[in-house]
LOZAKE-849054 format. One record per residue (C-alpha): y, x, z. Coordinates in pm, 1 decimal. Last residue first. Layout:
% residues N
{rec {Y,X,Z}} ...
This chain:
% residues 335
{rec {-4177.0,6470.9,1964.8}} {rec {-4531.4,6578.0,1893.5}} {rec {-4594.5,6904.3,1710.1}} {rec {-4711.5,6876.8,1348.7}} {rec {-5081.6,6934.7,1304.3}} {rec {-5190.5,7273.8,1168.0}} {rec {-5336.7,7238.8,820.4}} {rec {-5712.6,7264.2,805.4}} {rec {-5866.1,7598.5,710.2}} {rec {-6078.1,7610.2,393.2}} {rec {-6456.6,7620.8,367.4}} {rec {-6610.9,7414.3,645.0}} {rec {-6315.1,7332.8,864.2}} {rec {-6350.7,7232.2,1229.6}} {rec {-6217.5,6881.8,1282.7}} {rec {-5843.1,6846.0,1312.1}} {rec {-5692.0,6812.0,1655.1}} {rec {-5557.9,6463.9,1722.3}} {rec {-5181.4,6437.0,1689.9}} {rec {-5001.0,6402.0,2019.6}} {rec {-4902.1,6041.1,2090.1}} {rec {-4542.9,5962.7,2008.7}} {rec {-4314.1,5905.2,2299.6}} {rec {-4081.8,5608.5,2285.7}} {rec {-3734.8,5724.0,2364.8}} {rec {-3554.3,5683.6,2693.2}} {rec {-3176.6,5692.2,2666.6}} {rec {-3127.8,5390.6,2892.2}} {rec {-3445.3,5290.6,3080.5}} {rec {-3652.4,4985.2,2992.5}} {rec {-3843.0,4810.5,3272.8}} {rec {-3531.6,4684.0,3450.3}} {rec {-3618.8,4312.9,3419.8}} {rec {-3983.8,4357.5,3510.5}} {rec {-4042.2,3988.0,3591.1}} {rec {-4178.4,3938.2,3943.2}} {rec {-3833.8,3843.1,4073.1}} {rec {-3834.1,3500.5,3906.7}} {rec {-3527.6,3354.3,4078.7}} {rec {-3526.8,3061.9,4321.2}} {rec {-3531.5,3281.8,4633.2}} {rec {-3198.1,3428.9,4526.6}} {rec {-3015.2,3092.5,4569.4}} {rec {-2640.3,3121.9,4502.7}} {rec {-2683.7,3490.6,4411.5}} {rec {-2870.6,3380.3,4098.6}} {rec {-2556.6,3214.8,3962.3}} {rec {-2344.4,3525.5,4012.2}} {rec {-2610.8,3728.6,3827.8}} {rec {-2605.3,3478.8,3540.4}} {rec {-2227.7,3517.4,3513.8}} {rec {-2266.1,3896.5,3518.0}} {rec {-2506.5,3875.7,3223.9}} {rec {-2268.0,3641.5,3040.4}} {rec {-1986.3,3891.7,3086.2}} {rec {-2184.1,4203.9,3006.0}} {rec {-2301.8,4060.2,2674.5}} {rec {-1942.8,3970.7,2585.4}} {rec {-1819.6,4318.2,2673.9}} {rec {-2096.4,4485.8,2471.8}} {rec {-2047.1,4267.7,2164.8}} {rec {-1668.3,4293.0,2183.1}} {rec {-1650.5,4671.0,2206.9}} {rec {-1487.2,4705.8,1863.1}} {rec {-1249.5,4416.4,1934.2}} {rec {-1296.6,4044.0,1877.2}} {rec {-1402.0,3951.4,2227.9}} {rec {-1153.7,3686.4,2349.4}} {rec {-1231.4,3461.5,2050.8}} {rec {-1590.5,3465.1,2175.9}} {rec {-1499.3,3189.3,2426.7}} {rec {-1707.1,3202.5,2744.5}} {rec {-1777.8,2908.2,2974.3}} {rec {-1899.5,3006.9,3321.6}} {rec {-2122.8,2892.5,3605.0}} {rec {-2181.1,2538.6,3486.0}} {rec {-2404.0,2433.5,3772.1}} {rec {-2655.5,2151.3,3797.2}} {rec {-2707.8,2133.3,4174.2}} {rec {-3043.4,1976.3,4242.9}} {rec {-3176.1,1696.7,4465.4}} {rec {-3543.3,1604.4,4494.7}} {rec {-3709.5,1259.5,4513.0}} {rec {-3582.6,958.0,4700.9}} {rec {-3321.8,1172.2,4875.2}} {rec {-3240.5,1072.5,5234.8}} {rec {-3241.6,1427.9,5357.9}} {rec {-3238.8,1679.1,5072.6}} {rec {-2910.7,1844.6,5172.5}} {rec {-3054.7,2019.4,5480.6}} {rec {-3352.1,2124.0,5265.2}} {rec {-3123.8,2340.1,5053.8}} {rec {-3034.4,2224.3,4699.7}} {rec {-3270.5,2304.1,4415.6}} {rec {-3105.5,2501.4,4139.9}} {rec {-3005.2,2379.3,3795.8}} {rec {-2864.2,2630.6,3549.9}} {rec {-2553.1,2767.4,3388.1}} {rec {-2391.3,2993.9,3132.5}} {rec {-2212.0,2809.6,2851.2}} {rec {-2130.5,3022.7,2547.3}} {rec {-1887.9,2884.6,2288.7}} {rec {-1977.8,2956.2,1928.4}} {rec {-1736.3,3123.0,1686.4}} {rec {-2023.5,3145.4,1434.9}} {rec {-2037.0,3523.6,1392.3}} {rec {-1904.9,3606.3,1737.9}} {rec {-2145.4,3376.3,1921.3}} {rec {-2438.4,3490.4,1709.8}} {rec {-2358.3,3858.2,1768.9}} {rec {-2326.0,3795.7,2143.5}} {rec {-2669.4,3635.5,2155.8}} {rec {-2823.3,3896.1,1922.8}} {rec {-2735.5,4168.8,2174.9}} {rec {-3061.0,4114.4,2363.9}} {rec {-3035.7,4283.3,2704.0}} {rec {-3175.6,4610.5,2840.5}} {rec {-3072.6,4637.1,3205.4}} {rec {-2832.6,4893.9,3348.7}} {rec {-2817.5,4870.3,3731.5}} {rec {-2547.3,4707.3,3945.3}} {rec {-2707.5,4364.5,3984.4}} {rec {-2733.7,4346.7,3604.3}} {rec {-2519.5,4606.2,3431.0}} {rec {-2539.0,4625.2,3052.6}} {rec {-2781.4,4809.2,2825.2}} {rec {-2798.0,4669.2,2471.5}} {rec {-3154.6,4644.7,2349.5}} {rec {-3335.4,4901.9,2135.1}} {rec {-3540.8,5037.8,2424.4}} {rec {-3681.4,4698.5,2512.6}} {rec {-3505.0,4363.4,2532.8}} {rec {-3605.9,4284.6,2891.8}} {rec {-3565.8,3914.6,2958.8}} {rec {-3267.7,3756.8,3132.5}} {rec {-3099.7,3561.0,2853.6}} {rec {-3290.2,3233.5,2839.2}} {rec {-3216.2,3001.0,2548.9}} {rec {-3053.6,2671.4,2455.7}} {rec {-2906.6,2593.5,2115.4}} {rec {-2629.3,2358.3,2012.7}} {rec {-2502.4,2232.9,1677.5}} {rec {-2205.7,2318.8,1457.2}} {rec {-2410.8,2299.8,1137.1}} {rec {-2391.6,2678.9,1088.5}} {rec {-2503.4,2728.6,1450.3}} {rec {-2808.9,2509.4,1391.1}} {rec {-2895.8,2703.6,1073.7}} {rec {-2849.7,3034.1,1253.6}} {rec {-3088.4,2920.6,1527.3}} {rec {-3353.7,2820.5,1274.2}} {rec {-3322.9,3146.5,1077.3}} {rec {-3327.9,3369.6,1384.7}} {rec {-3619.6,3205.6,1564.3}} {rec {-3877.3,3438.1,1408.2}} {rec {-4099.7,3446.4,1713.2}} {rec {-3907.6,3254.2,1979.5}} {rec {-4050.3,2933.7,1835.0}} {rec {-3790.8,2658.0,1827.5}} {rec {-3849.3,2330.9,2014.7}} {rec {-3618.8,2052.9,1900.5}} {rec {-3443.7,1835.6,2159.9}} {rec {-3426.6,1456.7,2163.6}} {rec {-3539.4,1372.1,2516.3}} {rec {-3914.6,1380.9,2440.5}} {rec {-3875.4,1714.3,2258.9}} {rec {-3940.8,1922.7,2568.3}} {rec {-4252.8,1729.5,2671.3}} {rec {-4385.5,1696.5,2317.8}} {rec {-4359.6,2072.7,2270.4}} {rec {-4508.7,2135.6,2615.3}} {rec {-4815.2,1929.5,2529.0}} {rec {-4844.4,2095.8,2186.3}} {rec {-4837.0,2440.6,2342.3}} {rec {-5105.8,2341.3,2590.5}} {rec {-5329.2,2225.1,2306.1}} {rec {-5253.2,2538.0,2101.1}} {rec {-5341.0,2779.0,2384.8}} {rec {-5153.5,3101.6,2315.2}} {rec {-4822.2,2946.9,2412.8}} {rec {-4532.0,2993.3,2172.1}} {rec {-4226.7,3152.7,2330.9}} {rec {-3919.8,2936.4,2376.1}} {rec {-3589.8,2860.4,2201.6}} {rec {-3466.0,2506.6,2263.6}} {rec {-3266.6,2365.0,1971.5}} {rec {-3036.0,2118.0,2133.0}} {rec {-2973.6,1744.9,2158.0}} {rec {-2667.6,1639.1,2361.1}} {rec {-2718.1,1265.6,2420.3}} {rec {-2698.7,1241.2,2797.4}} {rec {-3077.2,1235.3,2833.1}} {rec {-3103.1,1552.9,2627.4}} {rec {-2848.0,1735.9,2838.5}} {rec {-3038.5,1644.3,3153.8}} {rec {-3377.8,1752.9,3019.9}} {rec {-3252.8,2101.7,2937.1}} {rec {-3109.7,2155.7,3284.8}} {rec {-3407.7,2001.7,3464.2}} {rec {-3645.2,2226.8,3266.3}} {rec {-3456.1,2533.2,3394.4}} {rec {-3556.7,2457.7,3753.1}} {rec {-3394.4,2732.6,3959.4}} {rec {-3370.2,3067.3,3786.1}} {rec {-3566.6,3220.3,3502.8}} {rec {-3240.0,3251.9,3314.4}} {rec {-2977.2,3037.1,3149.9}} {rec {-2765.3,3033.0,2838.5}} {rec {-2635.6,2734.7,2644.1}} {rec {-2504.1,2843.7,2303.8}} {rec {-2253.1,2598.8,2156.5}} {rec {-2133.4,2547.3,1799.3}} {rec {-1782.8,2400.8,1779.8}} {rec {-1687.0,2032.1,1777.1}} {rec {-1528.4,2039.7,2122.9}} {rec {-1768.6,1785.5,2274.5}} {rec {-2005.4,2029.5,2447.8}} {rec {-1713.5,2239.5,2574.6}} {rec {-1531.2,1934.4,2711.1}} {rec {-1852.9,1820.7,2879.4}} {rec {-1895.0,2158.2,3052.1}} {rec {-1535.1,2168.8,3176.7}} {rec {-1569.1,1817.2,3315.2}} {rec {-1899.3,1886.8,3492.1}} {rec {-1787.2,2193.8,3686.7}} {rec {-2073.0,2136.2,3936.4}} {rec {-2295.7,1837.1,3862.5}} {rec {-2473.6,1729.0,4181.6}} {rec {-2795.8,1588.3,4048.6}} {rec {-3090.2,1372.5,4161.7}} {rec {-2939.7,1057.8,4312.2}} {rec {-2649.7,1057.1,4064.1}} {rec {-2898.2,1074.1,3775.2}} {rec {-3102.1,775.4,3893.4}} {rec {-2982.7,531.3,3626.2}} {rec {-2991.1,806.3,3359.5}} {rec {-3356.3,867.3,3437.7}} {rec {-3539.1,1120.2,3655.7}} {rec {-3850.0,1034.9,3855.5}} {rec {-4107.6,936.9,3592.4}} {rec {-4021.1,1195.5,3326.8}} {rec {-3963.0,1461.4,3598.0}} {rec {-4295.0,1433.3,3780.4}} {rec {-4466.4,1712.7,3585.1}} {rec {-4157.2,1932.6,3592.0}} {rec {-4110.0,1872.0,3962.6}} {rec {-4468.0,1977.3,4037.3}} {rec {-4426.9,2296.8,3833.7}} {rec {-4094.6,2364.5,4005.3}} {rec {-4254.8,2321.4,4346.8}} {rec {-4509.2,2588.1,4255.9}} {rec {-4233.1,2824.0,4143.9}} {rec {-4021.3,2752.9,4452.2}} {rec {-4305.1,2825.5,4692.0}} {rec {-4367.5,3149.2,4504.1}} {rec {-4002.0,3245.7,4538.4}} {rec {-3995.8,3148.7,4907.0}} {rec {-4278.0,3394.5,4973.6}} {rec {-4099.5,3675.9,4790.5}} {rec {-3766.1,3592.5,4955.5}} {rec {-3918.7,3605.8,5304.3}} {rec {-4129.8,3913.7,5227.6}} {rec {-3828.0,4107.2,5103.1}} {rec {-3631.6,3994.2,5407.6}} {rec {-3905.2,4118.5,5643.5}} {rec {-3934.6,4445.7,5453.8}} {rec {-3568.1,4510.3,5521.8}} {rec {-3325.0,4560.8,5229.2}} {rec {-3233.2,4930.0,5257.8}} {rec {-3261.3,4994.7,4884.9}} {rec {-2982.1,4748.4,4817.0}} {rec {-2962.2,4385.9,4710.6}} {rec {-3047.6,4388.0,4339.5}} {rec {-3239.9,4713.8,4310.2}} {rec {-3407.8,4638.4,4641.5}} {rec {-3507.6,4295.4,4515.0}} {rec {-3649.8,4440.2,4195.0}} {rec {-3860.1,4696.8,4382.0}} {rec {-3998.0,4433.7,4618.8}} {rec {-4071.9,4193.3,4331.2}} {rec {-4262.8,4458.6,4138.5}} {rec {-4457.8,4558.1,4451.7}} {rec {-4542.4,4197.4,4533.2}} {rec {-4695.5,4128.4,4195.4}} {rec {-4933.0,3868.6,4348.3}} {rec {-5222.5,4025.4,4156.2}} {rec {-5125.0,4385.0,4227.2}} {rec {-5054.1,4295.0,4588.1}} {rec {-5411.4,4177.6,4635.4}} {rec {-5445.7,3802.8,4703.2}} {rec {-5488.8,3658.3,5051.0}} {rec {-5148.5,3660.4,5221.0}} {rec {-4885.7,3614.7,4949.8}} {rec {-5093.5,3419.7,4697.4}} {rec {-5264.3,3200.8,4958.7}} {rec {-4937.8,3131.3,5141.9}} {rec {-4772.5,3034.7,4811.5}} {rec {-5053.4,2786.4,4743.0}} {rec {-5006.4,2629.8,5086.2}} {rec {-4629.9,2609.8,5060.2}} {rec {-4650.6,2449.7,4717.1}} {rec {-4905.1,2192.3,4836.9}} {rec {-4692.4,2101.7,5139.7}} {rec {-4388.0,2052.8,4915.6}} {rec {-4592.2,1851.5,4663.8}} {rec {-4715.1,1631.6,4950.8}} {rec {-4359.3,1569.0,5074.6}} {rec {-4260.7,1446.7,4727.2}} {rec {-4536.3,1187.4,4693.4}} {rec {-4836.0,1281.2,4477.2}} {rec {-4956.9,1066.5,4187.7}} {rec {-4806.7,1274.1,3907.3}} {rec {-4950.8,1585.4,4070.5}} {rec {-5306.9,1453.5,4036.5}} {rec {-5265.7,1359.0,3669.5}} {rec {-5107.9,1696.4,3591.7}} {rec {-5396.8,1880.5,3757.5}} {rec {-5645.0,1689.1,3538.9}} {rec {-5435.9,1764.3,3231.4}} {rec {-5439.2,2136.9,3311.2}} {rec {-5815.8,2140.6,3368.0}} {rec {-5871.1,1970.2,3031.1}} {rec {-5631.4,2212.3,2862.8}} {rec {-5804.8,2516.1,3008.1}} {rec {-6144.5,2378.7,2901.5}} {rec {-6014.1,2320.3,2547.9}} {rec {-5871.3,2672.6,2534.2}} {rec {-6206.0,2815.6,2645.0}} {rec {-6395.2,2605.3,2390.4}} {rec {-6166.3,2724.9,2110.9}} {rec {-6206.1,3083.1,2226.0}} {rec {-6584.5,3052.5,2212.7}} {rec {-6569.1,2884.6,1870.7}} {rec {-6358.9,3163.8,1722.9}} {rec {-6007.8,3087.9,1600.1}} 
């Protein structure tokens, strides 16, 4: 690491810690006002390319129809940014605000019994979510209740920030697993009958498995279904989404609905199309979850970036330099 990059990372970390200290001291209503203000700045003052409005607009019209009015697109887009800023504040305040004693004040646990039975069945478990709601609440809750998991996440470029988030996620008993080369660690946990947590709504590129997501094919990682089938692991699809303001009255902090949307047994997918059918089922379950609160989904992610059947184009070969004595061989045609 160069000295200039090291200094930049250190400055970023110092600024981050200063922001964390301020947010930790803020009352709930102040974090709401702050989130609304920052969202207003992004939506109204920044160029659309920076705010990623065009990506969000296109994604929303894929999901909810091409005739979705501009006013509704803008409403969801603005609410999404408010949600993201509120989520950051909630994540920072979570260790101080959320304990086992206050669990009932913070969470409504939907389909709790079915989820607990799955976690206690003695089989490996894969907990799937997406960039929806407050995914840190979900992971934190299972840790506090004594269900440690391997949490798969991308390494941050800044090593000081990465270390802060590692300590944060492991403070309730989890183990952070780097997304780069996670296969061996995840397989080891599955072999021991353990639990892993990962997000399943990222574009998997041209080699991914294309299944419908909001009615359009989206490239999805097939490794999840392969893991479940190989290790006979139950799949739990769920997430924690912030309840509407009408249900926040009287809350000391913030109230969420921790939802177990679906529990999938790979024993039902042992045929030749099992991987595709299983991938489609957990993708559809995530879609159903997002429909509960669309404004709490990360619509600026290019989920439909990859197109079925599209191959990566090779760059045309550069023309050879003019020969001196013998002719150069003709370059092979691209394709």
